[in-house]
Structure formats: C-alpha cells, structure tokens
GUTILUM-663851 format. One record per residue (C-alpha): residue number from 1; y, z, x. Coordinates in Angstrom, 3 decimals. Layout:
N
+-----+----------+----------+----------+
: num :    north :       up :     east :
+-----+----------+----------+----------+
: NUM :        Y :        Z :        X :
...
+-----+----------+----------+----------+
//
This chain:
66
+-----+----------+----------+----------+
: num :    north :       up :     east :
+-----+----------+----------+----------+
:   1 :   54.411 :   11.573 :   55.010 :
:   2 :   56.265 :    9.212 :   57.283 :
:   3 :   59.617 :    9.543 :   59.770 :
:   4 :   60.228 :    8.054 :   62.188 :
:   5 :   61.469 :    9.710 :   64.969 :
:   6 :   64.015 :    8.841 :   68.006 :
:   7 :   62.547 :    9.306 :   71.594 :
:   8 :   65.590 :    8.314 :   73.890 :
:   9 :   62.537 :    7.948 :   77.416 :
:  10 :   61.082 :    5.560 :   75.361 :
:  11 :   61.503 :    2.137 :   78.245 :
:  12 :   59.094 :    0.085 :   77.399 :
:  13 :   56.119 :   -1.185 :   75.412 :
:  14 :   53.412 :    1.178 :   77.619 :
:  15 :   55.269 :    4.524 :   76.751 :
:  16 :   54.843 :    2.893 :   73.091 :
:  17 :   51.699 :    2.630 :   74.190 :
:  18 :   51.330 :    6.290 :   75.203 :
:  19 :   52.788 :    7.534 :   72.092 :
:  20 :   50.822 :    6.374 :   69.915 :
:  21 :   47.344 :    7.104 :   71.910 :
:  22 :   48.598 :   10.467 :   72.145 :
:  23 :   49.609 :   10.890 :   68.443 :
:  24 :   46.545 :    8.784 :   67.091 :
:  25 :   44.317 :   11.772 :   68.405 :
:  26 :   45.825 :   14.580 :   66.235 :
:  27 :   44.221 :   15.095 :   63.116 :
:  28 :   45.864 :   13.507 :   59.872 :
:  29 :   47.975 :   11.390 :   61.620 :
:  30 :   46.934 :    8.155 :   60.232 :
:  31 :   49.445 :    5.596 :   61.655 :
:  32 :   51.844 :    5.456 :   64.669 :
:  33 :   54.875 :    2.261 :   65.628 :
:  34 :   57.027 :    2.137 :   67.950 :
:  35 :   59.796 :   -0.264 :   69.205 :
:  36 :   61.568 :   -0.193 :   72.454 :
:  37 :   64.279 :   -2.057 :   72.166 :
:  38 :   65.818 :    1.145 :   69.077 :
:  39 :   63.412 :    3.910 :   71.128 :
:  40 :   62.322 :    4.619 :   67.697 :
:  41 :   58.754 :    5.792 :   66.736 :
:  42 :   57.270 :    5.942 :   63.667 :
:  43 :   54.613 :    7.651 :   62.862 :
:  44 :   52.224 :    8.374 :   58.869 :
:  45 :   50.715 :   11.350 :   58.625 :
:  46 :   48.848 :   14.266 :   55.802 :
:  47 :   47.203 :   17.449 :   56.427 :
:  48 :   46.627 :   18.474 :   59.312 :
:  49 :   49.360 :   16.861 :   61.202 :
:  50 :   52.978 :   18.192 :   60.413 :
:  51 :   56.410 :   17.267 :   61.817 :
:  52 :   56.273 :   19.673 :   64.115 :
:  53 :   52.858 :   19.668 :   65.161 :
:  54 :   54.219 :   15.628 :   65.811 :
:  55 :   57.517 :   17.192 :   67.547 :
:  56 :   56.066 :   19.697 :   69.936 :
:  57 :   52.547 :   16.869 :   71.282 :
:  58 :   55.847 :   14.900 :   72.102 :
:  59 :   58.001 :   17.075 :   74.098 :
:  60 :   54.541 :   17.800 :   75.977 :
:  61 :   53.961 :   13.938 :   76.563 :
:  62 :   57.312 :   13.872 :   77.747 :
:  63 :   58.544 :   11.905 :   74.987 :
:  64 :   61.350 :   14.322 :   72.984 :
:  65 :   61.668 :   13.721 :   69.799 :
:  66 :   65.991 :   13.816 :   69.198 :
+-----+----------+----------+----------+
//
C-alpha cells in the first residue's frame, strides 16, 4: 500500500525527518518521504502496518494527519 497524508503541523525539514524516523520504526513500513512545502508525507507499507497504525503514530508524535 502507498498513501499520501496531509500533515498541517509540518513546518520544516526537521519535522519530516522526525516523522520518517518514527514511521520507519513501524513493522511493515518500507518507505517514508515528505515535503515541508506541501505539508505531505507519503508512506509505503505492507502488513502488519496499516493506515490506522500510521495515523495513530502521527497523532502520538504531534503530527496528526488530516
């Protein structure tokens, strides 16, 4: 699966790196990329990761997805 999430709290490259580090720790997440200009994060994953787990992790690290 691959999905692009809009994350309004992203303000800089450091935000993107924080999100990449956290999401990359989730089992099943194979790729994370982001762009502070568009405030979007694209995540590629397979089981056992899920959109729900990714959204939950984003919310826990104060970068909730819309």
